N, C-alpha and C positions, 0 to 999 in steps of 0.2 A: 695633982696636976691642976693648974689654974684654968678658969673658964676664959675662953677667948672673947675679946670685945673689940669693937671698932675704935681706933684711936681718934682723938679729937673731942671737941666739946659735945656734951650730951644733947644740947639743943640744936645741933647741926644735923640736917637730914643726911642719910647715907646716900652715896652716889652709886652704890651697888644695885639698887632697885630704881630703874628709871621711872620718873614721874610722868605719866601719860595723861593728857587731857582728853577725855572721852569725846568732847565736842570737836576737837581738831584732829582730822585723820592723819595729818603729817607730824604730829607732836613727837611720836616715837622716833621718826626719822631725824627730826631736828635735834633731839637729845643725843643721838649717836654722832652728830656732826660737831659737837662741842669738843674742844681740845682736852687732852688729859689734864686733870687738875686745874682747868681753866687758865692754863699758861699759853698765851697767844704768841709770845716771843721767848726764845731761849738761845743760849750760846753754848758751844762745845769747843774744847781744845782741838786744834787741827790734828795734832799727833796723838790724840787719845789720852787716856789717863784721867785722874781726878781733876775736876774743874777748879779747885782752889789752889792746886800746886802749880808752880812755875808761872806766876802772874805776868811775866814779861813775854810769854809766847803768844802768837796770834790765835784768834778764835774764829770759828765759823758761826755766823749769825743765821738763825732759822726762824721762820714765821709760819704760823698755822694758816692754811688756805681753805679751811672748812672740810678738809678730808685727811690731810697729812701735813707734816712739817716740810717746808721747802727752803732751800738755801737762798738767802737774800743778799749775802755779802760776807765780808770778813772784817775783823777788828784787829788792830795791832797789839792790843794787850787786854788784860782782864778788866781794868777800870773802864775803858771805852766800851767794851762789850756789855758790862753791867749798866752803864748809862743808857745805851741803846735799848736794852731790855726793859728798863724802867720808864722809858718815854711813854707818854699817853698815846693811846691808839686814836686815830681819827676816823 
């Protein structure tokens, strides 16, 4: 049986162990408020299923609000949803 290892580059720190600054009492709290995998915007198919299938169907647009994802709107198709996801955050 092979030894388990974390996927990704060897020089990338693991997100499994939160980095806590001893000088900042709120650093552990701030670490937990980061979105999963640092994805602030995402899209999901309205009727479920895989995201890459049926690119003509509408999508739900979700944005991270420092606690959970919240629905911010809809997109008519996959291309529009991907363009919204890749926009720069202000």
